[in-house]
N, C-alpha and C positions, 0 to 999 in steps of 0.2 A: 796371197799369191805373188811371188813376185814377175815382174813383167819386163821384158827387155827395155821399155820406155822409161821404166825407173830405175834401170841398176846402173847404167854409165852416163848422165848426163852429159851433153858436150859443154866445154867451155863457155860461159856467159861472154858475151862484149862489155868493155866497159861500159859505165854509164856517159861518158863524154862522147862514144860513139853512137849509143844509142840516142841520145839526145831527146828532146819535145817534153821533157817533164822535169819539175816541176812547170805546168802553164802559165806562164807570168800574166799579172793582174791585167785583164785589158781597159779599163776602166777605173781609174786612180782617184776620180774626184771627190772633195771631201762632202758635197752634197748627194752624191750616191747613197742609197742603204739597199744593203744587201735584203734585208728582211721585205721591204717595200716592193723589192723584183723578184721576191720569191711569191710573195700576196698576189702580184699581177699576171705570175706562169700558168696559173691552173694546177699546177700541182700541188701545190700550198691547200686548195680544197680538198683533195684527196688524201692530206694528211692529216689524222686525228681520230678522235672517238667519234664512234656514229652518234649524230644529235647535236654535239657537243663543239666546243670551239676546234677550229683549224690550227695546226701546230707549225710554231716558227722556228723551231731549234734547226730541221734542217738547213736552212737557209744559206749558211757558207758553202756546204755541198753545191748550191744548186749556182753558188756565184763561181765556184771553179769551174762546174760544166760551161758555163759561159766563157769564161778565160779558155779552156780545151777548144771550144769551138772557134775562137777567135783565132786561137793558135792553128787549129786545123784547117782553117781557109786559108791562112798568109802560107801554110805549107802548100797544100793542093794547088796555089795559085803557082809556087816556083817550082812545082813538078809537072803540072799539066793546066787544068780548069779548076779556078776557086770554087770550094763547094761551101756556100755562107748558109749555116742552119742557125734559128732560133732557138734558146734552150728550153722554153716552155713546150713549142708543139713539139718537139724530138720527144721529151718526157709524156705527155698524154697524147700522143695520136692512136693511141688504142683506146683508151677511156672515152675518148671523145664518139669512136664508133658505137661503143657499147653504155653510154650514160651512167658510167661508174660512178659510184659517192665511194666515201670516206668511211672505212668501217672497223677503225682502230685495231684489234686481235685478230682481225680478220682482213685478209689481203681484199682490196678492190674487186679482183677477179675473183674472189671467194675461195680460191682453190687451197690456199696457204693459211694456216693458224699460228699464233703464237701462244705458248701454254707454259703454263708457270708450273715451275718444278721446284725440286727440293732447294736447290740453291740459284735460282736465279730465271730463264725464259729458255724456250727452244722453238722454233719454228718448223714445222712439218708441212709438206705440200703434199695433197691428195688429190692430184689432178689426172691421172689414168688409173684406170681400171686394174693394173696391176698393183699399183701402189695403195689402193683399197683392198686389194684381196688380201695383202701382207700385214694389214694392222692386226689379226688376231695373233700372229709369230711375233709380230713387236711387243705385245703386252703380254705374251703366253698365256692365249684363251683359246678355246676350240672355236667359238662363232662370235659374233659381235653384232649387236642389234643396230645401236648408235655408234659409227665409228671415231666421231670427233669426240663424244663424253667420255667413251671408254679411254680413249689415247687422253684425255684431262685428267684422270683418275689415275691411269698409270705415272704422267708425268709428274704429281707432287710427291711421289714417293721414290723417284729416280734423279738424279743429277741431270743438269741439260746436257752437259756431254756424252753421259749413259744414254740418253734417251736418243740424242742425234746419232751416236755409234750403232745402237740397236736397227733403228731403220735405215742407215744406208749400208749395212750388212745384208741387208733384204733389198738394195737396191733403189731406198724409197727417198728423197731430197729431204734433207732435215740439217738443221744447224743449231748449234747453242751462241746464244746472244755473249760476245766478248764482255767480260768485266767494265763497268764505268772507268775510263780512265786509260784503257787498252788501248792506245791506238797507231797506227801505222806511222811509219817514216815519212812524212809530208813530201820528201824531196824524192823518195825513191820511184821509179817510174812502175806502176803495174802490170809491167811485162818483163820476160826476161828475151834479150837475142842471144843467139847462139849460133857460132859459124861453124855449118856445115860444107860447104862447099865455097870456091873460090869467089870474090865479087869481080864486078866486071865496070866498064865505065860509065855505062848505059844508067842515068840519075833522073828518069822521069817514070809518069804513070802514063802519061798519053801513048796510048795503043798497046798498052800491055794486055794479056790474056789472063782473065782471073776465072778459074775454075771455083764455083763454090759447091760446096759439099753440106754446106750447113742447112739451119731450118729454124723455123720459128722467129726470134727478133735479133737477135744480138749480133749472128753472123751475117744474114741477110743485110742488116742495118750497113755493117761494114761494107760489104760487096755493093749497097747502091750508094755508098759515098766515092768507092774508087769508079763506079760507072759515071757517074757525075763529073768526077776528074777526070775522065777522058779515056779508059778502059773499056776493055769489052770482056762482057761480066755473060758467063754461062754457067747456070743454075743445073745443077744435076739431083735427080732424083730416084729414088728407088720404086718400082712401082707396087712394090710390098710395104712400103713405110715412106706413103708421100708427105710433104711439109704438112703438119697439124695447124699451120699458120692460114692453110687454105680455106679453114672454116672462115676465117674472119675476112671475106671477100675483099672489101674495099681497100684493108689495110693491106694485104697481101700485093692486090696489084699495084698500091702506091710505093710498096716494097721493091718490087721487083719489075718496074716499068722500065722497058729498054734492053731488058735483057731477052738473052737465049736460053730454051730451056731443053734439056735432055733426061730422057727416061731411060736409066740404066738398070738392069737386072744383076746385081753383085753375086749373084747365087749361081748363074751359070758362066761357062766359062767365055764364051763370046761375050758377056756383059763385062768379065774382068779384064779381058784385053781390051775391049771399048775404053772401060775407064783408065787402064793403064797407058795408054795412048792419049788421053786429054791430059791426065797428070802429066805425062811427057814433055807435052805443047804448052802446058800451063807456064806463065812468069809467074805468078800469084796461086796458091791455094789456099781456100779458106775452109777448112774443118772445124766440127763441135762435137765430135764423137768421143768416146773412150779411147785414147791411144789402142787400145786391144783390138778393136774392131776394124780397123784397117791394118793393122800390123799380121790378123790373122789372116789376111789376102795377100800379103806381102806386098803391102804399098803405101806403109806407114814412112815417113820422114827417115826414120831410122834404118829401116829394112831396106830401101829403095836408094836413101841416099838424094841428093837435091844436084840437079847439074848448075854450073857456075852463074853466078846472078838470079837463081831460082829463089822465091820467096816461100815459104809456109808458112801457114798462122794456123796457129794450135788452141782453139778458143774453148777452155772447160772451165766445169766450176772452181776446181783447186787445184789447177796445174798439172801438170806433168809429172810433179813428185807425189802426188796421189790421184794416180788415174782410175780409180775404182771407186773414188767418192762423186756425188753426182749433184748440179743443183739447178735449179730455175729461178728466174730473177728475184722475186720475193724473198725466198729462203737464203739465195746469197746475198743479200743488202744485208740481212740479219748476222750471218755468217761475217760480214765486215764491218759490223756495228753500225750501218748506216739506217739509224729508225728514229723516228720522232720522240723526243723525250720530256715535253714539256708537260705532261700531264700524271706525273706520278710513276705509269706504268709506261712501257714500249709501246709504240705502234708503226705501223708499216709506214713506209715513205712514198707516195706516188703508188702508182701502178707499175708492178715486176720492174722496179727502177734497174735493178741489178742488169737486166737485157739492154736497156740504149744505153746506160752507161759502159759497158763492156763491147759494143759496137763501136762507140765514137773512141774508146781505147784503142782498140784492134785497128782502127783506121789509120790511128798516130802512130801505132807498132808498123804498120806497114811503111809509113812514109820513112820512118826511123830508119828501117830495114832498106828501102831504096837509096835514101841518103848514104848507107854504108855499102852500098853497090850490091846488096842483095847476095846471094848464096847462104841466106841466114833460116833459121826454124824462131818463130817469133811464140813464144810460150805465155799465153795471155789466160790469165785466172781471176773468174767474177768474184771470187772471194777478194784479191788481191785488188781488183778494180774498185769495188765498192767501199774496202778499207781504205784505199788512197782518197777518195771524197770524202770518206766521213773523217779524214785527219784535217780538212781545208780549215784553217784558223780562220775564227771571223774577223770581221774589217768593222763594221759600224759600232759603235760603242751603245748606241741608244741611251734610254732603255726602250724597250717595246712595249705597246699596248694593244690587245688584241678586244675588240667591243664589238656590239653590233649597234647599229643604225639605220632606223625604218628597215628593220628586217633582215639588214644584211650586216655580214661580218665584217670589220674593216681592222688595217691595223695603223695605229700610230707611231711615229718614228721621233722622241724627244730630240734627238742630236741632230736632225735635218729638219724638224719641225714641220713634217709632212704626213698627211694621211693618204694610205692606199686601200681601196677597196677589195678583198679579197675575191678574185674573178675564177669563174667555174672554168673548166676544160675548154668548154665550147667557145665562152665569152673571149678566152685568153687567145685562143687559136684565131680566132676571127681577125683579134685586134693585132696579131702579130702579122696575119697575112695582108692585112691592109696597110699597116705601118712600117711593117721593117724587113727588109730585103730578106728572102730564104726563110720566109716565115712559117710554112711547109714545109716538116719535116721530112716527108717522104713523099 
């Protein structure tokens, strides 16, 4: 089905206008080892086979995150107040609350699995009741007793793309793992800025009104950063579908500290009028739904347009060119090729890593849009974000060795002649909070 958002996309602004990508190396010291930094982050402890050694292979992506956060701190300082975050806690904030552990081909949160297919691997997420109810239709059965076993049996008879397409046709998040060697352009920004209205001379975040229609992790993290940079944030929820992250009370409270809350019933005329008024007043809108959802209400940027200087952030799994495909953090990471690869089979990287990385990328996209004067739609794809981080080149030549000492995993770097213990998420976050500025992510 064609949708207006996918028919005639506006022309993208050139990269020299978008700016802010790729992030430049924050630390080029020859004595800095990316793998030891990854080991100290807490995220490496979440990456690898259950009960086996943690995986060092995503270390370059972690280093790129550090560079992106350094760039974000510098840019927010120029546009408002500096927002300084430590990369480890950004990735492990939720895992600390839940005590997650690495589980190999099962995500740390447990709702996503990597399934072996006839030609590779496919990630499927069953986090909602509707996802589970769709499994019989995905595999062509009348009833299913064990959903994961049934999917695993079906997967080996299909290609990864076929299985992902079947699931996506029914609204179930799923993604084929790209073949080895298929990497994104490391210099291309993981967002697309399109001019929908005239720019204005205003070039700051301080005092801006942000209306946040998103939920869960990625969009709220972007809003959290903008709030810390000096913007006023109003979070909007439907009474029929409140933010699912509310179940994680501490995590939700940290993400939304200092924000205002509005409950708006989109199904009623009065609710739509209220939302229309909010969107008209907003300097920045963050939304993470399929483009069709707001377009049906006549409220999407393609339908209502933007006023001069206004910025609209559309944060979706696959971008506005693929509006019907859905993604959550773990399967989005697989779609971008951001997995651990050091043990002969892919394993999930950290905890729903596509979410925090996309939140950071969306915040950088806002900064790029502000620097361009606004009047901009920023199309942020979680798949493009994770692919951009997966494409980060390695820096430390190593070699690196993972071993145990006194019952603890350690990493030894031959290049720097140094050893680092693999810290748990809780130990790493405590270390960051006590020893580094901005150590707590949210």
